N, C-alpha and C positions, 0 to 999 in steps of 0.2 A: 442623345434623346430626341425622339421625333415630336415636334410640336403639333398639337391637335389642330385640325382644320380651322376650327372657330377662332383659335388664338394666333394663327399664322399671319405674317405680314408679307406683303409683296417685296421682292428683293429691292425694288425701286418704286417709290411712290408714283402712281399714275395720275395725271391731271387732264381734265377736259376744259377747254376754253369755254367761257360762258359770258354772255353780255350782261347778266344781272350780278353774278357773284365773282366775275373775273376768272376764277378758276374753281373747279370742283375737284376736290382731292380724294383719291381712292387709295387706301392703304391695305384693305383687307381683300384677299382672294375671293372670299364669299361674295362681296359686293360686285367685284369685277365679273365673276362667273354668272351672277344673276343678270347683270346688264347684258351679257352676251347670249342669254337664252332667247329662243325664238319668240316666246310669249312677250318678253319685254321689248324686243326689237320691233314687234308689231305696233307698239305705241308710237313709233316714228310716223306711222301711216294714218294716225288719227289726230285731227286737229284739236287743240285744247279748247278753243272757243266756238267750235261748230260752225254755225252760219254767220258769226260776227264778222268774218272777212268780207261779207257783202256790204258792211257798213264801214269798217276800218280795214283798209286794204292790206295793212301790214300784219294783220292778225292771222298769220300762217303758221304760227308755232305749234308744236305737237305736244301731246301728253308725255312723250318721252322727255322733252326738254324740261317740262314742269316736274316730272318725277325725279330726275336727277337733281333738280334744284331743291326739292323738298329733302332729299337725302343730304345735300350739302348743309342746309340750315340745321337739320337734326345733328349732323356731325359736329357743327360748331357749338351747338347746345351741349352735347355730351362732353366735348373738350373743355368748355367753360366750367361745367359742373365738376368734372374730375380734377381740374386744376384748382378751383376755388372752394368746392364743397364736398370733398371726398368723405365717404362714410367711414366712421371709426367705431363700427358696431351698430347697435340698434338706436341710432340717433336721428333717423328720418332724413338723412342727407343722401347723396348720390352713391349708389353701389355700381361701380363700373362694369360689373358682370352683366348689367342690363344693356350695355352699349350696343352689342350686335343685334339684339332683337329690335331695339329702337331704330337702328340704321336700316335694317331690312324692311321694317314696317313703313318707314318714311319713303324708301325707294319703291315699294310695291303697292302702296295704298290705292293707286288708280289702275292697277293692271287689269281689272275686270271691265273697264269701260269699252264700249263698242262704238261703231261708226255713228256719228251724229248722236251721241250717247242718249241724251234725255228724250229726244223725239223718238228714237228707235225703241227705247224702253217703254214709252207710252203706247206705241202701236202693238208691240209684240210681247209685252208683259215680262220682259227681262228685268233683272235687278243687278246693277253693276257691283254692288257690295257683296251680294251672295255669290256672284261669279268670281269676284276677287278671292273670296275664301275657297271656292272650288278650285281655282287655278293653283292656289298655294298648297292645298291638301290632297289633290288628285295625283296618284302615282304616275299617271300618263303624261304629266307636264314636265318639261325640263326645269322649270322653277322649283317644283317639288323635289326633284332629284338633287338639286343643289342644296336646298334647305335640309333635306334628310341626311346629307353628309355631315352637317353640324351635329344633329342628334335626331333620333326617330320622332321625338315629340316637338321638334323645333318648328316645323311647318304650322302646326296648330297654335303654337305660342305666338308666332307672327300674325296669324289670322286673328287671334283673340285680341291683339292690340288694335287692329283695324276695326274689329267688332265691338271694341270698348269694354271687353270682359276680362282683360288681362289684370291680374291682381295689383300690379304696381301702377298706381294712377299717375305717377310722374311720367312714365313711358307713354301711357294713353294720352295724356294732355299735351305732350310734345307733338303728337300727330293729329289729335282731334280735340279741340276746345275752341273757345271764342277767340283765342289768340295762339295759333299753333303754326308749325312749320309749313303745313299745307297752305293755309290762308296767306301767310306772309309771303310765300314764294309766288302764289298766283296773282296777288295784288301787284307786286312789283313787276312781274313778268308780263302780265296782261296790259298793264299801264305802258310799259316800254314798247311792246309790239303793236299796240293800238295807236301809238303816237300821242297818248294823253298823259297828263301829269297827275290825274286824280289819285292814283294808287300809290304815290310815293310817300314814304315815311322813314324814320331813322331806325333802320333794322339793327345796326350795330349797337345803338344805345339800348334798345329793347333787350337784345341778347345779353348784353353786359349786365343789365339790371335784373335778369331772370334768375330765380333761386329755387332750388328744390326744398320741399318740406315734407312732413310726414304724409300728408293727404294729397300731394300733387305739386303744382308749380305756382309760385307767386312772383311778385316783382317788388323791388324796393320802392318805397313811396316817392323817392326822387325821380323815378321814371314815369310819374303820372302823366306829364305832358307828352312824352313820347308815345305812351299807350293811348292817350286821348287822340293824338294825331293819327294813329293807326286806325282807331275806330271810325273817325270821320273820313279817312281815306277809303275805307271799305264801304261806308255809306255812299260816298260820292261815286265810286266805281259801279255800284249796283244801279244807281239812278241814272248815270250818264252813259255807261258802257253796256253792262249786262242786260239792262232793261230797254235798250234802244229800240224804238218802234220798227225800224227797218229790219234789224236782226230778228225780231219777233215775227215780223211779216214773212220773212224767208223760212222761219221755223214752221209757220202755219202752212205755207205752200208745201214744204217737205212732208209735214204731217199728212196733208190731204193727198199728196202724191202716193205715199206708201199705203194709205187707206184705200185709195182707188186700185192700186196694184193688188192688194189683198182681196178686195171685192171681186176683181176680175178673175183671180185664181179660184176663188170659191165658186164662181159661176162658170168656170171652165172657159174663160174668154181668151186665155193665152194660147197661142199656137205652139205646137211642139218645137218649132225651130227658134222661138224667142222666149221660151220659158226661163225665168231667172232661177237656175238650178240651185245656186248657193243660198237663195232665200226660201226655197221650198220648205225646209224643216221649220221655218218660222211661220210661214203661211199655214202650215199644218199643225202648229203648236206642239211640235214633237222634235225639239232640237237637242243635240248633245253638246258637251263642252267643245268637242272637236269641231262641230259645225260652227259654233260661235267664234272660235279663234280663227276661222278662215275669213272673217269679215273685217273690213276696214273701210275708210272713206272712199278709197279708190274703187273698191268692188261696187259699192252703191252708185258711185258716179258713172261707172261703166254701164250699169243697167239703165241709168237715167238717160245716157246718150242713146242707147238702143231704143228706149221708149219714146224718144222724140219722133220716131217714124212709125209708132204703133198705130194700128187702125182705130183704136179707141181715142176719140177726139179729146176727152177730158184728160186721160193719162198723158197723151202727147202734149197737150197744151201746158199742163202743170210741170212736166219735165222740162219743157223749153223755158218756162218762167223761172224755174229753179236754177237751171244751168246758165241762163243768160241774164240773170239778175233783173227780173221784172216783178218787183214786190207789189203786194196789195197796198192800197191806201188804208189808213186807220184813223179812227176818231175815238176820243175818250168818252166814256159814259159812266154814270153813277147809278146807284140803285133806284133813284127817283125817276130815271129815264130808261131803265132797262126794259120796261114794257113796250117801248117803241121799236125794239130790235126786230120783232116779227114783221112790222110794217116795212122796215128797210129791206129785210130779206125778200119780201114779196116784190118790192121794186127791183131788186137784183134779178129775181126770176123773170120779171116782165122784160128786163133788158136782155134776156137770153142766156143768163148764167145760172147753173144749178147751185142753189144756195148751200147745199150740203158740201160742195167742194170749193165754192168761191166766196163763202163768208165764214166768219169765225168770231167767237168772243175769246179773249185771252186776258188773263190777269197776271200781273207780276208784282209781288209784294215781298219785301225783305224786312227782317227784324234786325236792325243794326246792332242792338245790344239787349240782352235780357238778364234778369236776375233770378236767383232761386226763390221760389215761393212754395211753402208747405202746402201739400194737397194738390199741387199742379201735376197733371199727368206726365208731361214731358219736361223733365228737369234739365237745367243747363249747368255747365261748369262756369260759374261766374268768375270774373277777374278780381283777385284779391291783391291788395297792396300791403307790404310789410313795413311797419314803423320801426324806428331805431330800437325800441324796447322789445321787439319780437312779436308784438300784437298785430292783428290783421284788421283791415277795413276794406269794404267792398268799393270798387272803383266809382260807381255813380254816387256814392255817399260823399265823395270829396270833389268830384268833377261836375260842375253845373252844366257844362257842355254835353257830357255823356248822359247826365240825368235827363236832359231835355228830349233825348231820343230813345231812352230806355223803355222797353216794352211796347213801343209804337211800331206797327206795321206800316211801312211807307212804300208807295208805288202807285199803280193805276190799273184800270180795266179799259180794254179797247175793243172796238168792233172793226173787223177787217173786211174789205170788199175790193173788187177789181176797179181801179180808177178809170179804166177804159169805158166803163158803163156810163160815165158822166158825159161822154162824147156822142152818145147815141142820137139824141136830138135835144134842142134847147128846152122844149117843154118838159121833157123827162128830167133834164138836169135841174131845172128850177124846182120841180116837184121833190126831188131828192134833197136839194140844197136847203129847202126850208126846214129840214130837220137838223141842219148843221150850222154852227156858228163858231168861228175861230177854232176849228178842229174839236169842238165839243158837241156831243149829242144832246140836244135840248128839246123840250116839249114845244111843238109848233103852236099849240094853243096858247102858250105863254107869250108869243110874239105879237107885237102890236102891228 
């Protein structure tokens, strides 16, 4: 009897060494074949943290390493569920026939990311979630061809998990919820590679206490402190790592660099011999999936190197700033002092810098934890704890620590400008500095 492709096992389990999980275990030919597709291998050439390596020099890890890490955590969850909570009919426990779709969704959840993902999306209007679904469901991709070997509708099933429309919420919440395989891996992995300890938490305790139920995934109440630690770790990573001012400054420079290149193309300022051909479909807003899959960090960096010698002084300067790590300086501001920003931009212009490309406002806010509220447009999957009697209670109802940050957006807003302008002349420097105090934008009229 020939075993179906979806149920087949490798003759010998394959393992990948990993600094976070020690080993990543691959038993299914489907998973190994997906890893070996060209679309998945492309993720090796896209950094997980974008410009953060300008701040944390160890942050060179790729979306490939994160994706196989998410797969591994998903595999561990499936193993735990099958071992401890196997379904015996319509009891709301784990149906192991869902295993493969969960593993594939975990592995492929980020396959639609592009180079310097979020900045690129903002400039060119791409959407990595929509592109992920396109890669999974388009017959032209190797990923789709592997998934179709499982069944004709399997590509769409995997896509629906990532799109959160898959009917089994247990599978959806494994990959996308307030405590999921994706978040757990990137916190541990980003913390390790940035050399920080903010993102560490007790992964094994959380996985051990995770339980399936009719409407999704819950945790035994004895895991409250481990889940609490995870929430605080995520909060700290956002405040200390993901929102770091230098990383954001480099994103601002990258954003303005691509905007300038787009403007030059629109106004026919690129010479024929230095036209960035792989970016033309995006400049023209007429790109295909094939065009998108040709791009990675290396492609953009190669163009940036070429632009360092471009005749356009702004493009040339921004490219050099980005490649050679020359970040803008930034200061915090609040709504009360936001009206002062045009005055600062005018001073930047007087110093000889075009404010359109050499200043920016940037805000970064995170919601560490949220709860379900009737009538709210965007609903979240709140974290439920299960008591010994089988009843549920929401996490912030029993954790004072989590309750203190529930529903609160935390972060800051910053004004970015070239710090070189402060060296133009002492008089100008004093004029600019009167708006600043301890890296905050303040009203000069309030100063004595």
